[in-house]
C-alpha positions as CSV (number, residue, x, y, z in Angstrom):
1,X,14.7,0.8,22.9
2,X,13.4,2.0,26.3
3,X,10.0,2.8,27.9
4,X,8.0,1.5,25.1
5,X,5.4,-1.0,24.5
6,X,4.0,-2.6,21.4
7,X,0.5,-1.4,20.6
8,X,-0.6,-4.4,18.5
9,X,-4.2,-5.0,19.3
10,X,-4.9,-2.2,21.7
11,X,-7.9,-0.1,21.2
12,X,-6.2,3.1,19.7
13,X,-7.3,6.6,19.0
14,X,-8.3,7.3,15.5
15,X,-5.0,9.0,14.3
16,X,-3.0,5.9,15.2
17,X,-5.5,3.7,13.5
18,X,-5.3,5.8,10.4
19,X,-1.6,5.1,10.2
20,X,-1.9,1.4,11.2
21,X,-4.5,0.9,8.6
22,X,-2.2,2.5,5.9
23,X,0.9,0.6,6.9
24,X,-1.1,-2.8,7.0
25,X,-2.5,-2.1,3.5
26,X,1.0,-1.3,2.2
27,X,2.5,-4.6,3.7
28,X,4.4,-3.2,6.6
29,X,5.6,-5.8,8.8
30,X,6.8,-3.9,11.7
31,X,5.1,-2.7,14.9
32,X,3.8,0.7,16.1
33,X,5.1,1.5,19.5
34,X,3.8,3.9,22.2
35,X,5.9,5.8,24.6
36,X,4.7,7.4,27.9
37,X,7.1,10.2,27.1
38,X,6.3,12.6,24.4
39,X,8.0,12.4,21.0
40,X,6.8,16.0,20.2
41,X,10.4,17.2,19.3
42,X,13.3,15.6,17.8
43,X,15.2,15.5,21.2
44,X,12.1,14.2,22.9
45,X,11.7,11.5,20.3
46,X,15.4,10.5,20.3
47,X,15.2,10.0,24.2
48,X,12.0,8.0,23.9
49,X,13.0,5.9,21.0
50,X,16.7,5.6,22.1
51,X,18.0,6.4,18.7
52,X,20.3,9.4,17.6
53,X,18.4,12.6,16.5
54,X,19.6,11.9,12.9
55,X,17.6,8.8,12.8
56,X,14.3,10.6,13.9
57,X,11.9,11.4,11.0
58,X,10.3,14.8,11.0
59,X,7.2,15.1,8.7
60,X,6.8,18.6,7.9
61,X,3.5,19.7,6.0
62,X,4.0,22.6,3.6
63,X,1.6,24.4,1.2
64,X,2.8,24.9,-2.3
65,X,0.6,27.1,-4.1
66,X,-2.2,26.1,-1.8
67,X,-1.5,22.3,-2.2
68,X,-0.2,20.0,0.7
69,X,3.4,18.8,0.2
70,X,5.4,16.6,2.8
71,X,9.0,17.2,3.5
72,X,10.3,14.2,5.2
73,X,13.5,15.4,7.2
74,X,16.2,13.8,9.2
75,X,15.8,15.2,12.8
76,X,18.3,17.9,13.0
77,X,18.2,19.1,9.4
78,X,16.1,22.1,8.4
79,X,14.0,22.5,5.4
80,X,15.0,24.8,2.6
81,X,11.8,26.1,1.3
82,X,13.6,27.6,-1.8
83,X,14.7,24.1,-2.9
84,X,11.0,22.8,-2.5
85,X,9.9,25.7,-4.6
86,X,12.2,24.9,-7.4
87,X,11.7,21.2,-7.3
88,X,7.9,22.0,-7.8
89,X,8.1,25.0,-10.0
90,X,5.8,26.6,-7.4
91,X,5.3,30.3,-7.0
92,X,4.7,30.2,-3.2
93,X,5.7,27.6,-0.6
94,X,5.3,27.8,3.2
95,X,5.1,25.9,6.2
96,X,1.4,24.8,6.9
97,X,-0.2,26.4,10.1
98,X,-0.7,23.7,12.9
99,X,-4.6,24.3,12.6
100,X,-4.5,23.7,8.8
101,X,-2.5,20.5,9.4
102,X,-5.0,19.3,11.9
103,X,-8.0,20.1,9.7
104,X,-6.5,18.7,6.8
105,X,-5.2,15.4,8.2
106,X,-6.5,14.8,11.6
107,X,-2.9,14.7,12.9
108,X,-1.5,17.3,15.3
109,X,1.8,18.9,14.9
110,X,4.3,16.9,17.0
111,X,2.9,13.7,15.9
112,X,2.3,14.1,12.1
113,X,3.3,10.6,10.3
114,X,4.5,10.4,6.9
115,X,1.4,8.2,5.9
116,X,-2.2,7.9,6.5
117,X,-3.5,11.2,5.0
118,X,-6.8,11.6,3.5
119,X,-5.1,12.0,0.2
120,X,-1.3,11.0,-0.8
121,X,0.3,14.4,-0.9
122,X,3.4,14.7,-2.9
123,X,6.4,14.0,-0.7
124,X,10.2,14.8,-0.7
125,X,12.6,12.6,1.4
126,X,15.7,14.5,2.6
127,X,18.8,12.6,1.2
128,X,20.3,12.4,4.6
129,X,17.7,9.7,5.6
130,X,19.3,7.2,3.2
131,X,22.4,7.2,5.4
132,X,20.5,5.0,8.0
133,X,19.0,1.5,7.8
134,X,16.0,2.6,9.9
135,X,14.4,5.8,10.9
136,X,11.7,6.4,13.4
137,X,8.6,8.1,12.5
138,X,5.6,9.4,14.3
139,X,2.6,7.2,14.1
140,X,-0.3,9.9,14.5
141,X,0.2,11.2,17.8
142,X,3.0,12.6,19.9
143,X,3.3,9.3,21.9
144,X,3.3,6.8,19.0
145,X,6.0,5.9,16.6
146,X,7.2,3.2,14.1
147,X,10.5,2.1,12.7
148,X,10.8,2.2,8.8
149,X,13.5,1.9,6.3
150,X,14.0,5.1,4.0
151,X,13.4,2.9,1.1
152,X,10.1,1.6,2.3
153,X,9.3,5.0,3.4
154,X,10.1,6.2,-0.2
155,X,7.8,3.5,-1.6
156,X,4.9,4.1,0.9
157,X,4.7,7.8,0.4
158,X,5.6,7.5,-3.5
159,X,8.1,10.2,-2.5
160,X,11.2,11.7,-4.1
161,X,14.6,11.5,-2.6
162,X,15.9,15.0,-2.9
163,X,18.4,17.7,-1.6
164,X,15.9,19.7,0.4
165,X,18.2,20.4,3.5
166,X,19.1,24.0,4.3
167,X,22.8,24.4,4.2
168,X,24.0,26.4,7.4
């Protein structure tokens, strides 16, 4: 890992504190890291973390019939909204607008974590994440992140492993 420092004990901004509080309550034993470089995109995160794009976790916030749903994706994969619609039996599924995500969660797109939301939205985990021992998730900002195993991520989010990737 390059360019990063451990943030334990630092006085952090509220979004990272929300993630830290959730993780501590869930028994997470890892660390939250800070990068001077942004992790806003998968490529940015891959460079900052020093991991391949496939091991970068994208947290997408969707709206299914007006309710928030998380799609936790392997970095290069694209979401198939039709698959989410089928899994949920929803009439309408769309990507949440960045402003909606911020209002709902307090997290800006580019730093949305998989945990720390005001309520626990339903979550689906891209099957491809489970090919890796560790994936790297945003921790509330576009400069903070943490490592997590896909199985722990599924437990923390009470999520469902599913085929949600768009086939190209």
